[in-house]
VOVEX-199113 format. One record per residue (C-alpha): residue number from 1; x, y, z. Coordinates in nm, 3 decimals, decimal comma. Example, Ala and Ser with C-alpha at 12.3 -4.5 7.8 and 13.67 -1.06 7.14 Angstrom:
# VOVEX-199113
<atom 1 <1,230 -0,450 0,780>>,
<atom 2 <1,367 -0,106 0,714>>,
END
This chain:
# VOVEX-199113
<atom 1 <-2,725 -2,926 0,051>>,
<atom 2 <-2,485 -2,674 0,192>>,
<atom 3 <-2,219 -2,687 -0,075>>,
<atom 4 <-2,084 -2,856 -0,382>>,
<atom 5 <-1,985 -3,211 -0,293>>,
<atom 6 <-1,698 -3,429 -0,398>>,
<atom 7 <-1,722 -3,801 -0,475>>,
<atom 8 <-1,729 -3,887 -0,104>>,
<atom 9 <-2,025 -3,658 -0,040>>,
<atom 10 <-1,825 -3,400 0,159>>,
<atom 11 <-1,830 -3,030 0,064>>,
<atom 12 <-1,537 -2,926 -0,148>>,
<atom 13 <-1,294 -2,686 0,026>>,
<atom 14 <-1,362 -2,398 -0,212>>,
<atom 15 <-1,164 -2,134 -0,026>>,
<atom 16 <-0,836 -2,332 -0,018>>,
<atom 17 <-0,891 -2,422 -0,384>>,
<atom 18 <-0,951 -2,058 -0,466>>,
<atom 19 <-0,637 -1,957 -0,277>>,
<atom 20 <-0,437 -2,220 -0,464>>,
<atom 21 <-0,558 -2,088 -0,799>>,
<atom 22 <-0,460 -1,734 -0,701>>,
<atom 23 <-0,113 -1,843 -0,594>>,
<atom 24 <-0,068 -2,044 -0,913>>,
<atom 25 <-0,174 -1,744 -1,120>>,
<atom 26 <0,070 -1,523 -0,933>>,
<atom 27 <0,357 -1,765 -0,980>>,
<atom 28 <0,269 -1,791 -1,349>>,
<atom 29 <0,254 -1,413 -1,378>>,
<atom 30 <0,589 -1,323 -1,225>>,
<atom 31 <0,761 -1,645 -1,123>>,
<atom 32 <0,962 -1,701 -1,444>>,
<atom 33 <1,103 -1,347 -1,433>>,
<atom 34 <1,199 -1,384 -1,069>>,
<atom 35 <1,360 -1,720 -1,137>>,
<atom 36 <1,595 -1,579 -1,399>>,
<atom 37 <1,651 -1,239 -1,239>>,
<atom 38 <1,494 -1,153 -0,899>>,
<atom 39 <1,591 -0,787 -0,957>>,
<atom 40 <1,372 -0,758 -1,266>>,
<atom 41 <1,034 -0,695 -1,103>>,
<atom 42 <0,889 -0,546 -0,786>>,
<atom 43 <0,547 -0,444 -0,658>>,
<atom 44 <0,481 -0,072 -0,708>>,
<atom 45 <0,490 0,035 -0,342>>,
<atom 46 <0,741 -0,240 -0,273>>,
<atom 47 <0,992 0,027 -0,371>>,
<atom 48 <0,908 0,186 -0,034>>,
<atom 49 <0,901 -0,116 0,194>>,
<atom 50 <1,061 -0,418 0,030>>,
<atom 51 <1,364 -0,296 -0,168>>,
<atom 52 <1,554 -0,187 0,142>>,
<atom 53 <1,501 -0,521 0,317>>,
<atom 54 <1,767 -0,668 0,089>>,
<atom 55 <2,008 -0,499 0,327>>,
<atom 56 <1,923 -0,774 0,579>>,
<atom 57 <2,090 -1,033 0,358>>,
<atom 58 <2,359 -0,803 0,215>>,
<atom 59 <2,462 -0,532 0,466>>,
<atom 60 <2,688 -0,376 0,201>>,
<atom 61 <2,383 -0,246 0,013>>,
<atom 62 <2,277 0,118 0,055>>,
<atom 63 <2,571 0,230 0,272>>,
<atom 64 <2,508 0,560 0,454>>,
<atom 65 <2,190 0,612 0,251>>,
<atom 66 <1,944 0,851 0,421>>,
<atom 67 <1,661 0,730 0,199>>,
<atom 68 <1,713 0,368 0,302>>,
<atom 69 <1,747 0,468 0,667>>,
<atom 70 <1,422 0,663 0,651>>,
<atom 71 <1,211 0,389 0,494>>,
<atom 72 <1,356 0,118 0,716>>,
<atom 73 <1,252 0,330 1,016>>,
<atom 74 <0,896 0,343 0,879>>,
<atom 75 <0,879 -0,031 0,808>>,
<atom 76 <0,710 -0,226 1,093>>,
<atom 77 <0,930 -0,486 1,261>>,
<atom 78 <0,690 -0,776 1,212>>,
<atom 79 <0,678 -0,704 0,838>>,
<atom 80 <1,058 -0,721 0,835>>,
<atom 81 <1,044 -1,047 1,031>>,
<atom 82 <0,823 -1,205 0,763>>,
<atom 83 <1,121 -1,176 0,528>>,
<atom 84 <1,382 -1,324 0,761>>,
<atom 85 <1,327 -1,681 0,633>>,
<atom 86 <1,435 -1,558 0,290>>,
<atom 87 <1,759 -1,431 0,443>>,
<atom 88 <1,819 -1,762 0,623>>,
<atom 89 <1,744 -1,966 0,311>>,
<atom 90 <1,949 -1,747 0,078>>,
<atom 91 <1,641 -1,644 -0,127>>,
<atom 92 <1,608 -1,296 -0,270>>,
<atom 93 <1,387 -1,083 -0,046>>,
<atom 94 <1,199 -0,930 -0,342>>,
<atom 95 <1,111 -1,272 -0,481>>,
<atom 96 <1,011 -1,394 -0,135>>,
<atom 97 <0,776 -1,100 -0,096>>,
<atom 98 <0,591 -1,168 -0,421>>,
<atom 99 <0,581 -1,546 -0,398>>,
<atom 100 <0,541 -1,606 -0,022>>,
<atom 101 <0,434 -1,293 0,169>>,
<atom 102 <0,167 -1,193 -0,082>>,
<atom 103 <0,004 -1,542 -0,087>>,
<atom 104 <0,021 -1,542 0,294>>,
<atom 105 <-0,167 -1,212 0,299>>,
<atom 106 <-0,437 -1,358 0,071>>,
<atom 107 <-0,473 -1,671 0,286>>,
<atom 108 <-0,507 -1,470 0,606>>,
<atom 109 <-0,772 -1,246 0,450>>,
<atom 110 <-0,976 -1,544 0,330>>,
<atom 111 <-0,959 -1,692 0,681>>,
<atom 112 <-1,051 -1,363 0,854>>,
<atom 113 <-1,333 -1,283 0,612>>,
<atom 114 <-1,470 -1,636 0,638>>,
<atom 115 <-1,466 -1,616 1,019>>,
<atom 116 <-1,646 -1,281 1,009>>,
<atom 117 <-1,899 -1,402 0,752>>,
<atom 118 <-1,965 -1,712 0,963>>,
<atom 119 <-2,122 -1,482 1,223>>,
<atom 120 <-2,399 -1,418 0,971>>,
<atom 121 <-2,510 -1,782 0,992>>,
<atom 122 <-2,505 -1,822 0,617>>,
<atom 123 <-2,496 -2,155 0,439>>,
<atom 124 <-2,145 -2,258 0,336>>,
<atom 125 <-2,175 -2,178 -0,038>>,
<atom 126 <-2,342 -1,843 0,027>>,
<atom 127 <-2,071 -1,756 0,279>>,
<atom 128 <-1,798 -1,850 0,033>>,
<atom 129 <-1,942 -1,631 -0,240>>,
<atom 130 <-1,963 -1,345 0,011>>,
<atom 131 <-1,597 -1,395 0,106>>,
<atom 132 <-1,479 -1,411 -0,254>>,
<atom 133 <-1,665 -1,093 -0,343>>,
<atom 134 <-1,517 -0,921 -0,038>>,
<atom 135 <-1,174 -1,023 -0,162>>,
<atom 136 <-1,255 -0,876 -0,502>>,
<atom 137 <-1,344 -0,546 -0,332>>,
<atom 138 <-1,003 -0,516 -0,162>>,
<atom 139 <-0,805 -0,720 -0,411>>,
<atom 140 <-0,531 -0,473 -0,503>>,
<atom 141 <-0,447 -0,412 -0,138>>,
<atom 142 <-0,460 -0,770 -0,012>>,
<atom 143 <-0,247 -0,907 -0,296>>,
<atom 144 <0,019 -0,634 -0,265>>,
<atom 145 <0,233 -0,818 -0,010>>,
<atom 146 <0,287 -0,486 0,172>>,
<atom 147 <0,194 -0,373 0,525>>,
<atom 148 <-0,126 -0,215 0,390>>,
<atom 149 <-0,211 -0,550 0,231>>,
<atom 150 <-0,270 -0,690 0,579>>,
<atom 151 <-0,502 -0,399 0,671>>,
<atom 152 <-0,841 -0,547 0,573>>,
<atom 153 <-0,741 -0,877 0,733>>,
<atom 154 <-0,650 -0,710 1,061>>,
<atom 155 <-0,975 -0,513 1,076>>,
<atom 156 <-1,204 -0,807 0,994>>,
<atom 157 <-1,002 -1,042 1,212>>,
<atom 158 <-1,022 -0,817 1,518>>,
<atom 159 <-1,398 -0,768 1,478>>,
<atom 160 <-1,456 -1,140 1,426>>,
<atom 161 <-1,249 -1,237 1,732>>,
<atom 162 <-1,426 -0,977 1,946>>,
<atom 163 <-1,767 -1,108 1,845>>,
<atom 164 <-1,651 -1,465 1,910>>,
<atom 165 <-1,522 -1,360 2,256>>,
<atom 166 <-1,181 -1,517 2,198>>,
<atom 167 <-0,963 -1,328 2,443>>,
<atom 168 <-0,619 -1,479 2,384>>,
<atom 169 <-0,658 -1,480 2,006>>,
<atom 170 <-0,777 -1,118 2,014>>,
<atom 171 <-0,474 -1,009 2,214>>,
<atom 172 <-0,233 -1,188 1,983>>,
<atom 173 <-0,405 -1,052 1,672>>,
<atom 174 <-0,402 -0,696 1,806>>,
<atom 175 <-0,035 -0,706 1,906>>,
<atom 176 <0,063 -0,855 1,571>>,
<atom 177 <-0,161 -0,622 1,371>>,
<atom 178 <-0,026 -0,314 1,547>>,
<atom 179 <0,326 -0,421 1,456>>,
<atom 180 <0,257 -0,491 1,091>>,
<atom 181 <0,010 -0,214 0,993>>,
<atom 182 <-0,059 0,019 1,288>>,
<atom 183 <-0,337 0,212 1,111>>,
<atom 184 <-0,544 -0,105 1,076>>,
<atom 185 <-0,495 -0,187 1,444>>,
<atom 186 <-0,618 0,162 1,538>>,
<atom 187 <-0,923 0,127 1,314>>,
<atom 188 <-1,000 -0,224 1,440>>,
<atom 189 <-0,937 -0,126 1,801>>,
<atom 190 <-1,165 0,175 1,768>>,
<atom 191 <-1,434 -0,045 1,617>>,
<atom 192 <-1,406 -0,286 1,910>>,
<atom 193 <-1,447 0,002 2,154>>,
<atom 194 <-1,752 0,143 1,975>>,
<atom 195 <-1,895 -0,208 1,946>>,
<atom 196 <-1,876 -0,254 2,322>>,
<atom 197 <-2,042 0,084 2,381>>,
<atom 198 <-2,325 0,018 2,134>>,
<atom 199 <-2,388 -0,326 2,283>>,
<atom 200 <-2,408 -0,183 2,635>>,
<atom 201 <-2,646 0,088 2,515>>,
<atom 202 <-2,876 -0,166 2,348>>,
<atom 203 <-2,910 -0,383 2,660>>,
<atom 204 <-2,872 -0,092 2,906>>,
<atom 205 <-2,597 -0,258 3,104>>,
<atom 206 <-2,221 -0,297 3,081>>,
<atom 207 <-2,110 -0,643 2,976>>,
<atom 208 <-1,812 -0,753 3,186>>,
<atom 209 <-1,677 -0,970 2,905>>,
<atom 210 <-1,686 -0,674 2,665>>,
<atom 211 <-1,486 -0,462 2,910>>,
<atom 212 <-1,225 -0,736 2,949>>,
<atom 213 <-1,196 -0,777 2,573>>,
<atom 214 <-1,156 -0,402 2,520>>,
<atom 215 <-0,885 -0,386 2,787>>,
<atom 216 <-0,703 -0,683 2,634>>,
<atom 217 <-0,715 -0,521 2,290>>,
<atom 218 <-0,592 -0,187 2,427>>,
<atom 219 <-0,303 -0,343 2,619>>,
<atom 220 <-0,200 -0,561 2,325>>,
<atom 221 <-0,224 -0,263 2,091>>,
<atom 222 <0,011 -0,060 2,310>>,
<atom 223 <0,259 -0,347 2,319>>,
<atom 224 <0,241 -0,391 1,943>>,
<atom 225 <0,266 -0,020 1,864>>,
<atom 226 <0,562 0,051 2,091>>,
<atom 227 <0,842 -0,075 1,860>>,
<atom 228 <0,693 0,107 1,560>>,
<atom 229 <0,647 0,435 1,747>>,
<atom 230 <1,003 0,417 1,882>>,
<atom 231 <1,137 0,359 1,530>>,
<atom 232 <0,937 0,635 1,364>>,
<atom 233 <1,005 0,886 1,642>>,
<atom 234 <1,373 0,834 1,572>>,
<atom 235 <1,312 0,969 1,221>>,
<atom 236 <1,223 1,312 1,363>>,
<atom 237 <0,918 1,531 1,413>>,
<atom 238 <0,617 1,533 1,181>>,
<atom 239 <0,458 1,820 0,991>>,
<atom 240 <0,141 1,971 1,129>>,
<atom 241 <-0,154 2,047 0,904>>,
<atom 242 <-0,076 2,420 0,914>>,
<atom 243 <0,290 2,363 0,828>>,
<atom 244 <0,206 2,127 0,542>>,
<atom 245 <-0,030 2,382 0,384>>,
<atom 246 <0,266 2,610 0,304>>,
<atom 247 <0,472 2,335 0,138>>,
<atom 248 <0,413 2,282 -0,237>>,
<atom 249 <0,462 1,905 -0,231>>,
<atom 250 <0,137 1,873 -0,030>>,
<atom 251 <-0,059 2,103 -0,261>>,
<atom 252 <-0,250 2,045 -0,587>>,
<atom 253 <-0,025 1,879 -0,844>>,
<atom 254 <0,242 1,796 -0,586>>,
<atom 255 <0,384 1,454 -0,505>>,
<atom 256 <0,145 1,404 -0,213>>,
<atom 257 <-0,139 1,621 -0,346>>,
<atom 258 <-0,317 1,630 -0,011>>,
<atom 259 <-0,468 1,977 -0,023>>,
<atom 260 <-0,719 2,051 -0,298>>,
<atom 261 <-0,864 2,373 -0,436>>,
<atom 262 <-1,206 2,277 -0,298>>,
<atom 263 <-1,265 2,186 0,065>>,
<atom 264 <-1,559 1,970 -0,044>>,
<atom 265 <-1,328 1,774 -0,272>>,
<atom 266 <-1,067 1,749 0,001>>,
<atom 267 <-1,295 1,636 0,283>>,
<atom 268 <-1,543 1,414 0,098>>,
<atom 269 <-1,351 1,279 -0,198>>,
<atom 270 <-0,991 1,199 -0,287>>,
<atom 271 <-1,018 0,902 -0,054>>,
<atom 272 <-0,661 0,788 -0,121>>,
<atom 273 <-0,529 1,096 0,057>>,
<atom 274 <-0,773 1,309 0,249>>,
<atom 275 <-1,140 1,228 0,193>>,
<atom 276 <-1,405 0,998 0,327>>,
<atom 277 <-1,597 0,853 0,034>>,
<atom 278 <-1,485 0,556 -0,175>>,
<atom 279 <-1,667 0,642 -0,498>>,
<atom 280 <-1,558 0,996 -0,582>>,
<atom 281 <-1,178 0,989 -0,576>>,
<atom 282 <-1,181 1,182 -0,904>>,
<atom 283 <-1,372 1,478 -0,759>>,
<atom 284 <-1,708 1,573 -0,607>>,
<atom 285 <-2,038 1,552 -0,786>>,
<atom 286 <-2,396 1,441 -0,730>>,
<atom 287 <-2,382 1,103 -0,908>>,
<atom 288 <-2,106 0,952 -0,691>>,
<atom 289 <-2,250 1,104 -0,374>>,
<atom 290 <-2,595 0,962 -0,450>>,
<atom 291 <-2,445 0,623 -0,536>>,
<atom 292 <-2,250 0,615 -0,212>>,
<atom 293 <-2,556 0,708 -0,005>>,
<atom 294 <-2,770 0,449 -0,187>>,
<atom 295 <-2,521 0,169 -0,122>>,
<atom 296 <-2,492 0,254 0,247>>,
<atom 297 <-2,872 0,272 0,286>>,
<atom 298 <-2,910 -0,058 0,103>>,
<atom 299 <-2,654 -0,213 0,337>>,
<atom 300 <-2,841 -0,088 0,644>>,
<atom 301 <-3,173 -0,228 0,516>>,
<atom 302 <-3,022 -0,566 0,435>>,
<atom 303 <-2,853 -0,591 0,773>>,
<atom 304 <-3,187 -0,531 0,941>>,
<atom 305 <-3,323 -0,855 0,797>>,
<atom 306 <-3,447 -1,094 1,063>>,
<atom 307 <-3,211 -1,369 0,953>>,
<atom 308 <-2,902 -1,149 0,997>>,
<atom 309 <-2,760 -1,150 1,352>>,
<atom 310 <-2,769 -0,808 1,515>>,
<atom 311 <-2,403 -0,818 1,619>>,
<atom 312 <-2,293 -0,811 1,252>>,
<atom 313 <-2,475 -0,485 1,190>>,
<atom 314 <-2,340 -0,345 1,516>>,
<atom 315 <-1,987 -0,439 1,413>>,
<atom 316 <-2,016 -0,259 1,079>>,
<atom 317 <-2,167 0,052 1,238>>,
<atom 318 <-1,883 0,048 1,491>>,
<atom 319 <-1,631 0,023 1,209>>,
<atom 320 <-1,782 0,325 1,034>>,
<atom 321 <-1,779 0,527 1,359>>,
<atom 322 <-1,416 0,431 1,422>>,
<atom 323 <-1,318 0,550 1,076>>,
<atom 324 <-1,501 0,882 1,113>>,
<atom 325 <-1,342 0,958 1,450>>,
<atom 326 <-0,991 0,857 1,344>>,
<atom 327 <-1,019 1,056 1,021>>,
<atom 328 <-1,118 1,362 1,222>>,
<atom 329 <-0,832 1,308 1,467>>,
<atom 330 <-0,588 1,265 1,179>>,
<atom 331 <-0,692 1,608 1,051>>,
<atom 332 <-0,646 1,762 1,395>>,
<atom 333 <-0,308 1,600 1,447>>,
<atom 334 <-0,204 1,561 1,081>>,
<atom 335 <0,022 1,421 0,987>>,
<atom 336 <0,115 1,262 1,317>>,
<atom 337 <-0,166 1,017 1,255>>,
<atom 338 <-0,071 0,986 0,888>>,
<atom 339 <-0,310 1,048 0,599>>,
<atom 340 <-0,678 1,078 0,701>>,
<atom 341 <-0,778 0,888 0,387>>,
<atom 342 <-0,601 0,576 0,515>>,
<atom 343 <-0,850 0,550 0,801>>,
<atom 344 <-1,154 0,595 0,579>>,
<atom 345 <-1,016 0,338 0,337>>,
<atom 346 <-1,003 0,074 0,612>>,
<atom 347 <-1,340 0,162 0,762>>,
<atom 348 <-1,599 0,339 0,548>>,
<atom 349 <-1,474 0,170 0,232>>,
<atom 350 <-1,494 -0,169 0,403>>,
<atom 351 <-1,853 -0,100 0,514>>,
<atom 352 <-1,934 0,023 0,163>>,
<atom 353 <-1,782 -0,291 0,010>>,
<atom 354 <-1,966 -0,517 0,253>>,
<atom 355 <-2,294 -0,342 0,167>>,
<atom 356 <-2,278 -0,403 -0,206>>,
<atom 357 <-2,124 -0,749 -0,167>>,
<atom 358 <-2,400 -0,857 0,070>>,
<atom 359 <-2,660 -0,707 -0,165>>,
<atom 360 <-2,522 -0,899 -0,463>>,
<atom 361 <-2,502 -1,224 -0,267>>,
<atom 362 <-2,856 -1,184 -0,133>>,
<atom 363 <-2,988 -1,100 -0,479>>,
<atom 364 <-2,830 -1,403 -0,639>>,
<atom 365 <-2,958 -1,638 -0,369>>,
<atom 366 <-3,309 -1,491 -0,390>>,
<atom 367 <-3,315 -1,521 -0,770>>,
<atom 368 <-3,191 -1,878 -0,758>>,
<atom 369 <-3,455 -1,983 -0,509>>,
<atom 370 <-3,727 -1,810 -0,708>>,
<atom 371 <-3,627 -2,006 -1,016>>,
<atom 372 <-3,597 -2,331 -0,823>>,
<atom 373 <-3,230 -2,386 -0,898>>,
<atom 374 <-3,043 -2,627 -0,676>>,
<atom 375 <-2,806 -2,445 -0,441>>,
<atom 376 <-2,536 -2,697 -0,512>>,
<atom 377 <-2,532 -2,630 -0,886>>,
<atom 378 <-2,577 -2,254 -0,844>>,
<atom 379 <-2,294 -2,200 -0,604>>,
<atom 380 <-2,063 -2,448 -0,770>>,
<atom 381 <-2,109 -2,254 -1,092>>,
<atom 382 <-2,061 -1,920 -0,922>>,
<atom 383 <-1,741 -2,034 -0,751>>,
<atom 384 <-1,602 -2,171 -1,076>>,
<atom 385 <-1,680 -1,843 -1,253>>,
<atom 386 <-1,514 -1,645 -0,974>>,
<atom 387 <-1,211 -1,871 -0,984>>,
<atom 388 <-1,181 -1,828 -1,360>>,
<atom 389 <-1,221 -1,450 -1,334>>,
<atom 390 <-0,958 -1,434 -1,062>>,
<atom 391 <-0,721 -1,646 -1,267>>,
<atom 392 <-0,756 -1,417 -1,568>>,
<atom 393 <-0,740 -1,094 -1,370>>,
<atom 394 <-0,488 -1,189 -1,103>>,
<atom 395 <-0,218 -0,936 -1,035>>,
<atom 396 <-0,289 -0,663 -1,290>>,
<atom 397 <0,033 -0,549 -1,457>>,
<atom 398 <-0,011 -0,195 -1,321>>,
<atom 399 <0,076 -0,331 -0,975>>,
<atom 400 <0,415 -0,448 -1,096>>,
<atom 401 <0,716 -0,239 -1,180>>,
<atom 402 <0,909 -0,427 -1,445>>,
<atom 403 <1,260 -0,322 -1,535>>,
<atom 404 <1,233 -0,093 -1,840>>,
<atom 405 <1,609 -0,091 -1,898>>,
<atom 406 <1,771 -0,422 -1,798>>,
<atom 407 <2,098 -0,332 -1,972>>,
<atom 408 <2,136 -0,015 -1,766>>,
<atom 409 <2,030 -0,198 -1,450>>,
<atom 410 <2,292 -0,466 -1,510>>,
<atom 411 <2,553 -0,197 -1,567>>,
<atom 412 <2,459 -0,029 -1,238>>,
<atom 413 <2,469 -0,357 -1,047>>,
<atom 414 <2,825 -0,403 -1,173>>,
<atom 415 <2,923 -0,082 -0,992>>,
<atom 416 <3,018 -0,064 -0,621>>,
<atom 417 <2,727 -0,055 -0,368>>,
<atom 418 <2,803 0,308 -0,279>>,
<atom 419 <2,727 0,421 -0,636>>,
<atom 420 <2,486 0,715 -0,651>>,
<atom 421 <2,248 0,784 -0,942>>,
<atom 422 <2,042 1,094 -1,024>>,
<atom 423 <1,787 1,187 -1,289>>,
<atom 424 <1,434 1,308 -1,359>>,
<atom 425 <1,330 0,977 -1,514>>,
<atom 426 <1,069 0,741 -1,366>>,
<atom 427 <1,337 0,478 -1,396>>,
<atom 428 <1,541 0,651 -1,125>>,
<atom 429 <1,253 0,601 -0,879>>,
<atom 430 <1,307 0,226 -0,915>>,
<atom 431 <1,688 0,218 -0,919>>,
<atom 432 <1,723 0,099 -0,554>>,
<atom 433 <1,468 -0,178 -0,610>>,
<atom 434 <1,601 -0,289 -0,950>>,
<atom 435 <1,975 -0,250 -0,891>>,
<atom 436 <2,050 -0,217 -0,519>>,
<atom 437 <2,225 0,114 -0,585>>,
<atom 438 <2,154 0,450 -0,424>>,
<atom 439 <1,972 0,748 -0,571>>,
<atom 440 <2,064 1,106 -0,490>>,
<atom 441 <1,700 1,213 -0,480>>,
<atom 442 <1,372 1,068 -0,604>>,
<atom 443 <1,021 1,208 -0,623>>,
<atom 444 <0,859 0,868 -0,568>>,
<atom 445 <1,072 0,813 -0,258>>,
<atom 446 <0,994 1,156 -0,112>>,
<atom 447 <0,725 1,061 0,139>>,
<atom 448 <0,742 1,392 0,321>>,
<atom 449 <0,587 1,352 0,665>>,
<atom 450 <0,902 1,367 0,875>>,
<atom 451 <1,060 1,712 0,873>>,
<atom 452 <1,431 1,615 0,881>>,
<atom 453 <1,389 1,383 0,585>>,
<atom 454 <1,190 1,633 0,379>>,
<atom 455 <1,432 1,920 0,435>>,
<atom 456 <1,729 1,698 0,354>>,
<atom 457 <1,566 1,593 0,026>>,
<atom 458 <1,474 1,954 -0,048>>,
<atom 459 <1,841 2,051 -0,019>>,
<atom 460 <1,935 1,766 -0,248>>,
<atom 461 <1,675 1,887 -0,497>>,
<atom 462 <1,830 2,236 -0,485>>,
<atom 463 <2,172 2,085 -0,561>>,
<atom 464 <2,021 1,872 -0,836>>,
<atom 465 <1,862 2,181 -0,992>>,
<atom 466 <2,193 2,366 -0,987>>,
<atom 467 <2,371 2,074 -1,153>>,
<atom 468 <2,112 2,042 -1,429>>,
<atom 469 <2,097 2,415 -1,496>>,
<atom 470 <2,473 2,455 -1,523>>,
<atom 471 <2,685 2,596 -1,666>>,
<atom 472 <2,981 2,368 -1,604>>,
<atom 473 <3,249 2,549 -1,407>>,
<atom 474 <3,491 2,484 -1,128>>,
<atom 475 <3,210 2,561 -0,880>>,
<atom 476 <2,980 2,322 -1,066>>,
<atom 477 <3,249 2,052 -1,045>>,
<atom 478 <3,292 2,116 -0,672>>,
<atom 479 <2,918 2,076 -0,619>>,
<atom 480 <2,920 1,752 -0,817>>,
<atom 481 <3,205 1,617 -0,603>>,
<atom 482 <3,025 1,708 -0,280>>,
<atom 483 <2,706 1,540 -0,398>>,
<atom 484 <2,876 1,205 -0,450>>,
<atom 485 <2,682 1,151 -0,775>>,
<atom 486 <2,843 0,889 -1,001>>,
<atom 487 <2,592 0,866 -1,287>>,
<atom 488 <2,330 1,086 -1,449>>,
<atom 489 <2,028 0,917 -1,608>>,
<atom 490 <1,899 1,115 -1,906>>,
<atom 491 <1,552 1,032 -2,035>>,
<atom 492 <1,424 1,183 -2,357>>,
<atom 493 <1,066 1,098 -2,251>>,
<atom 494 <1,077 1,242 -1,898>>,
<atom 495 <0,905 1,576 -1,967>>,
<atom 496 <0,554 1,472 -1,852>>,
<atom 497 <0,675 1,323 -1,525>>,
<atom 498 <0,919 1,611 -1,468>>,
<atom 499 <0,635 1,861 -1,424>>,
<atom 500 <0,542 1,706 -1,089>>,
<atom 501 <0,902 1,745 -0,976>>,
<atom 502 <0,895 2,119 -1,041>>,
<atom 503 <0,555 2,167 -0,874>>,
<atom 504 <0,668 1,973 -0,567>>,
<atom 505 <1,007 2,143 -0,541>>,
<atom 506 <1,023 2,502 -0,670>>,
<atom 507 <1,399 2,496 -0,602>>,
<atom 508 <1,424 2,299 -0,927>>,
<atom 509 <1,306 2,602 -1,125>>,
<atom 510 <1,501 2,643 -1,445>>,
<atom 511 <1,640 2,288 -1,449>>,
<atom 512 <1,362 2,144 -1,664>>,
<atom 513 <1,549 2,211 -1,987>>,
<atom 514 <1,854 2,022 -1,851>>,
<atom 515 <2,062 2,290 -2,023>>,
<atom 516 <2,394 2,158 -1,893>>,
<atom 517 <2,352 1,847 -2,108>>,
<atom 518 <2,196 2,028 -2,404>>,
<atom 519 <2,493 2,264 -2,420>>,
<atom 520 <2,750 1,982 -2,397>>,
<atom 521 <2,636 1,720 -2,651>>,
<atom 522 <2,989 1,595 -2,722>>,
<atom 523 <3,048 1,526 -2,355>>,
<atom 524 <2,717 1,338 -2,337>>,
<atom 525 <2,811 1,123 -2,636>>,
<atom 526 <3,162 1,039 -2,518>>,
<atom 527 <3,055 0,970 -2,157>>,
<atom 528 <2,752 0,748 -2,225>>,
<atom 529 <2,829 0,437 -2,018>>,
<atom 530 <2,517 0,247 -2,130>>,
<atom 531 <2,201 0,328 -2,324>>,
<atom 532 <1,866 0,158 -2,379>>,
<atom 533 <1,550 0,299 -2,532>>,
<atom 534 <1,500 0,658 -2,422>>,
<atom 535 <1,750 0,624 -2,137>>,
<atom 536 <2,118 0,709 -2,124>>,
<atom 537 <2,353 0,637 -1,834>>,
<atom 538 <2,614 0,913 -1,822>>,
<atom 539 <2,933 0,893 -1,617>>,
<atom 540 <2,931 1,206 -1,399>>,
<atom 541 <3,308 1,238 -1,358>>,
<atom 542 <3,369 1,179 -1,729>>,
<atom 543 <3,106 1,439 -1,821>>,
<atom 544 <3,259 1,696 -1,587>>,
<atom 545 <3,607 1,638 -1,729>>,
<atom 546 <3,493 1,662 -2,092>>,
<atom 547 <3,271 1,965 -2,036>>,
<atom 548 <3,552 2,153 -1,862>>,
<atom 549 <3,802 2,093 -2,144>>,
END
């Protein structure tokens, strides 16, 4: 028996069934909200890459908006193309992303992981459990529907196609991967190169097929990267590591929080930003370091089993080497190569995940055989349990940004597209995604790698600080008019979030108390356009007129 059988004796297609359950759970989770109001919900980082794509269907949105221009320049063209059918069909781009692009990402990962796992010559049920556990390890990324969500798929897919010697498919996958998540294509391409080198070293000769495959991958990668590099280069030059060190937003407590007080913490941990290890993002210490080392050693020992093909172990070693080299290069050329932690996340973390997943799968199979359980019953039960767990845990709410103030959002959507909003509230970070209106400045949307964009936002922050400090005067009114701000968002619960603003941008010093509004309570009351919960939407022109009376 190689799998759980249906009534006709054929193995049940567990992976398509599993995918269908995930999609159903996702539709159940957010579908009703999107049906009634597609503006009501968006994936967390969708505020960076998805919100602006609504401009494809409505060019009037975000007119002359430097923030929209910046993020659209950083969005890969193929990712944009995945949303074109929504434009043609008249479907909201945000809804399309959550209900079509995200399920597509899951399906592609299951296919890529299954192809890679097939190289291990496992029985069908064992392979399926391995794939499902791998999905669990990268679940939050793969289900995001964002460019990074395709990262694990690209890496596993490229390695699997290289091992299968599929030249045309490898070239297509590399070109597509480089134009949807370039970092993953670099990691996968590096792994292919190291794989070819390690194979030639083991047999002491150069394999002609390996050379051809590496050249195909390199050429396809250049083709795929070219549009993205042209787009991002148009956004200006990038900070170097030395330049970034002197900018508070990159320091401890800042928006990016790349640099840490301890070099050990910075280089080994904090894997989301700068470090290498997947288990100590909260800081260094012996327990996580020992755990990480133990898992890697366990993975190496398992992969040395006689029944595991050597090329699988070689592929994983190549992936780890690719991540180490690219992480080092990202430090040398930071931030031209973007955050070093992104490379380790797609390489060392994948090897780490594969190690513990393979260990769990091997342990379960060994225990089942020791107890004499039938494989069919064992793996059917395991798959059902995994399906149930996925159904319950699908799409954790933390991944979604749900509109906290639908009344204010509706009021903003009733304003012209050129409307500009400002405020220290978390809500302001989501205004473009939830309303289609512009923000003057936003901490969440300050991704500060390109110099022109950062310095422009820094100037806006300086103007914002001056407006919030006050006092109201003719000069204050002139500054307000030049800013183009139409509405202030006041949030009585913004104090905790505001601290990161002031650490990231010292030019905001003194604006934390929002004294201009505290000293003009009558103007605030009479100019409140809409209010909900802790939020107030204040007409900027009305406030200026009342405060100057």
